[in-house]
C-alpha positions, 0 to 999 in steps of 0.5 A: 500500500505504501509503495502504491501511494508513493508511486501515485504521488510521484506520477502526480508530481511528474504530470504537474511538472512536465508541462512547466518544463516543456514551456520553459524549454520552448521559451529557452529555444525561442531565446536562442539562435536555434529558431533561426534555422529550426522549427518544431514541425517544418524543415527550414535550414536545419531539420524539423525538431520532430524529425531530430526526435524521431531519428534519435528515439531509442538511441542510448546517450541521445540526450548527451549527444544532442546536447553536445551538437547543440553546444558545439555544433556539428556537420554532416548529420543532416546534409552539407550545411553545418550547424554552428556552435550555440551560445548555451551553457551545458545545462541549457543544452541538456534542457533543450536536448531533453525537450527536443527528444520529447517532441512527437 
């Protein structure tokens, strides 16, 4: 009984926090240069973020890999146009990567 109540409490807390985290990540995305080349649903200069999430789904270490790409830039993953490094902290890069990977 105690474990069930604890599990229900944890689930309720997660459901409350999740939308707030998504909104914070969306605001962070909009405040950085990311939005100049990426959109959530549409390919622009770079791929749609939903396409990035789909390609990375189920990949071990996807958050760390994507966070590194966001912070340090990358080339050749989605074609010949390089993605430049972005002015983000490690924490911001992980927040953005985690958020991107939740997009469906």
